[in-house]
C-alpha positions in Angstrom: 132.7 91.1 119.7 133.6 89.6 116.3 134.8 92.0 113.6 132.9 90.3 110.8 129.5 91.0 110.4 126.7 89.0 108.7 123.4 90.4 108.0 120.2 88.3 108.2 117.0 89.9 106.4 114.1 87.9 108.1 111.1 87.9 106.1 107.2 87.4 106.7 104.3 87.8 104.4 105.0 91.4 103.3 108.1 90.3 101.5 106.6 86.7 100.6 108.7 84.9 103.1 111.8 86.2 101.2 110.9 85.7 97.5 110.1 89.2 97.0 113.6 90.1 97.8 115.2 88.2 95.1 117.7 90.2 93.4 117.0 93.3 95.6 119.7 92.8 98.4 123.3 92.5 98.2 124.6 88.9 97.5 126.0 88.6 101.1 122.7 89.1 102.8 121.1 86.0 103.9 117.1 86.1 103.4 115.1 83.8 105.4 111.7 83.3 106.8 111.2 83.6 110.5 111.3 80.5 112.8 113.6 77.5 112.3 115.3 79.0 109.1 116.2 82.0 111.1 117.5 79.9 114.0 119.7 78.0 111.7 121.0 80.9 109.8 122.0 82.6 112.9 123.7 79.5 114.1 125.8 78.9 110.8 126.9 82.5 111.1 128.0 82.2 114.7 129.9 79.0 114.0 132.1 80.9 111.5 132.9 83.6 114.2 130.7 86.3 112.6 128.9 89.0 114.4 125.2 88.8 113.1 122.6 91.5 112.7 119.0 90.6 111.9 116.8 93.0 110.3 112.9 92.3 110.4 111.8 93.1 106.9 108.5 94.5 107.7 107.1 97.9 106.2 105.3 98.6 109.5 102.3 96.3 109.3 103.6 93.1 110.7 104.8 93.8 114.2 104.4 89.9 115.1 107.2 89.6 112.7 109.7 91.7 114.9 108.4 90.0 118.2 108.8 86.5 116.7 112.4 87.5 115.5 113.1 88.6 119.0 111.9 85.4 120.6 114.1 83.4 118.2 117.2 85.4 119.0 116.5 84.9 122.7 116.6 81.2 122.2 120.3 81.6 121.0 122.6 80.2 123.8 123.8 82.8 126.2 127.5 82.8 124.9 126.5 83.1 121.3 124.0 85.7 121.9 126.8 88.1 122.6 127.5 88.3 118.9 123.9 88.7 117.8 121.9 92.0 117.4 118.4 92.5 116.5 118.0 95.8 114.4 114.9 98.1 114.3 112.5 96.9 111.6 113.3 97.9 108.1 110.0 100.4 108.0 107.4 101.6 110.3 103.8 102.6 109.4 105.0 106.1 109.2 107.7 105.2 106.6 105.0 103.3 104.6 102.8 106.3 104.6 105.6 108.4 103.3 106.8 106.0 100.6 103.2 105.5 99.3 102.6 109.2 99.2 105.9 109.7 97.2 104.7 107.0 94.9 101.4 108.6 94.5 103.0 111.9 93.8 104.1 110.4 90.5 100.7 109.4 89.4 98.4 111.8 87.4 95.9 113.4 89.6 93.1 112.1 87.4 93.8 108.6 88.3 92.3 106.7 91.1 94.8 104.9 93.5 94.5 101.2 94.5 96.8 100.5 97.3 97.6 96.7 97.3 99.5 94.7 99.8 99.7 90.9 100.8 96.8 90.2 103.2 97.6 89.6 106.8 95.6 89.2 110.0 92.6 91.5 110.5 94.4 94.2 112.4 97.3 94.5 109.8 94.7 94.6 107.2 92.7 97.4 109.0 96.1 99.3 109.4 96.4 99.5 105.6 93.0 101.3 105.4 94.4 103.8 108.0 97.5 104.2 106.0 95.5 104.6 102.7 93.2 107.2 104.4 96.5 109.2 105.4 97.7 109.0 101.7 94.5 110.3 100.4 94.2 113.0 103.1 97.7 114.5 102.5 97.6 113.9 98.7 95.8 115.1 95.6 94.1 112.2 94.5 90.2 112.2 95.2 89.8 108.3 95.2 92.1 106.0 97.1 91.0 102.5 97.7 92.6 99.3 99.2 92.8 95.7 98.1 94.7 92.6 99.2 96.4 89.9 97.5 95.1 86.7 99.0 92.4 88.6 100.8 89.3 90.5 100.7 88.7 92.7 98.6 91.1 91.3 96.3 92.8 93.7 93.5 90.2 92.9 90.7 87.3 93.7 93.3 89.2 96.9 94.1 89.5 97.9 90.4 85.8 97.1 90.1 84.9 99.3 93.2 87.1 102.3 91.6 85.0 102.0 88.4 81.8 102.0 90.3 82.9 105.1 92.3 83.6 106.8 89.0 87.3 106.3 88.1 88.2 106.5 84.6 91.7 105.2 85.2 93.2 103.3 88.2 96.8 103.1 89.1 98.1 100.2 91.5 100.4 101.1 94.2 102.2 98.2 96.1 102.3 98.5 100.0 104.5 95.5 100.0 108.1 94.8 98.8 107.0 93.1 95.4 105.7 95.3 92.6 101.8 95.4 92.1 100.4 92.5 90.1 97.8 93.4 87.4 94.6 91.6 87.9 92.2 90.0 85.4 89.0 92.2 85.8 85.9 90.9 84.1 83.4 93.5 83.4 86.1 96.3 83.5 86.6 96.4 79.8 88.2 99.7 78.6 89.3 100.8 82.2 93.0 101.7 81.9 94.9 100.1 84.8 98.6 101.3 85.6 101.1 99.7 87.7 103.4 101.9 89.7 107.0 100.6 90.3 108.2 99.0 93.3 107.5 100.8 96.6 111.3 100.9 97.6 113.6 100.6 94.6 116.4 98.1 94.9 119.0 100.9 95.5 117.0 102.5 98.3 116.3 99.2 99.8 119.9 98.4 100.2 120.6 101.7 101.5 117.9 101.5 104.2 119.1 98.0 105.1 122.6 99.2 105.5 121.3 102.0 107.8 119.3 99.7 110.0 122.5 97.5 110.2 124.8 100.4 111.0 122.5 101.7 113.6 122.1 98.5 115.4 125.8 97.7 115.6 126.4 101.5 117.1 123.6 101.0 119.6 125.3 97.6 120.7 128.8 99.2 120.6 127.7 102.4 122.6 124.9 101.2 124.9 125.4 97.4 125.2 121.8 97.1 123.7 121.1 94.0 121.6 117.6 95.2 120.7 115.9 91.9 121.8 114.0 93.1 124.9 112.6 96.0 122.7 111.7 93.5 119.9 109.8 91.4 122.5 107.5 94.1 123.1 106.7 95.0 119.5 103.4 93.4 119.1 102.0 94.3 122.5 99.1 96.4 121.1 98.4 94.1 118.4 95.7 91.3 118.1 92.2 90.1 119.4 92.8 90.2 123.1 92.6 94.0 123.3 89.4 94.5 121.3 86.4 95.3 123.8 82.8 96.5 123.2 81.9 100.0 124.3 82.3 100.4 128.0 84.2 97.4 128.6 87.7 98.3 128.3 90.3 97.4 131.1 93.3 98.8 132.5 96.6 97.0 131.2 98.8 98.6 133.9 101.0 96.2 135.9 102.1 96.4 139.4 105.7 97.2 140.3 108.1 94.4 139.4 105.7 92.8 136.9 107.6 91.7 133.6 105.3 91.4 130.5 107.3 88.8 128.6 106.6 85.6 127.0 108.7 82.5 126.5 109.9 81.2 123.3 107.2 80.5 120.8 104.4 82.0 122.7 102.4 84.6 121.0 100.6 87.3 122.8 98.2 89.2 120.3 96.5 92.5 120.9 94.8 95.1 119.0 96.5 97.4 116.5 95.0 101.0 116.2 94.8 100.7 110.3 94.8 91.7 83.7 93.4 92.0 82.0 89.8 91.7 80.6 88.8 92.4 77.0 89.8 95.9 75.9 91.5 96.6 79.3 94.8 98.4 79.1 97.5 97.4 81.8 100.7 99.3 81.8 103.7 99.9 84.2 104.8 103.5 85.1 108.0 104.3 86.5 
């Protein structure tokens, strides 16, 4: 195995396809969207004789990014694939709950929390509601709402909902890699809206990324596991094909010898169990 190691951070909508990581990762890390750009980046590193570790930059809401990344790596020619490793995703839904709870712990108890994230598919968005419910259940804030950039409800509507529910102050918490954006909220004059800092500060992001890379290299060295087989199954319970009306579920067991795998480029979706108006004050908090 090559001694030199290249790191590729592959990004989906949670990281704005890489834009949200600008200035946050070490200069030597390649930041690319999934698909062709990822394949080209892997090929370039392999031509230089570098072992390549690919880290899916999801915070736990985008299992399709992991599966798509695994399919791309599976398309790498067999000889070159020996120097390519798929790491565990940057974060899981459990990590996201923990990071949001830590961020919420720095927000005054009297403030409502508005958890915001880039909109994904309906199942990813539903997952954020589940995550926000856990943040509320195990936190000290009485009001925790959800909003989606590029989705419904958007952050402005989220702020309005908080006000209608009696909030006298709202703090935006980002559940994505980018800090929350302060929305313009007509009709919410005088309602203070604070912005928490990034969910994962740059120093912590670099540390977690390094840990994922080290774990992947150790797994490959000690067990010969390149992570691709596991990655291919990441989205098996995510998507429309596993939504059934009451009483119409079906058994997904497979007979002996059945291999549940798709070819390159095939997607197999399933269900996944989750400013400023006049007089309005927008501030950033650490």
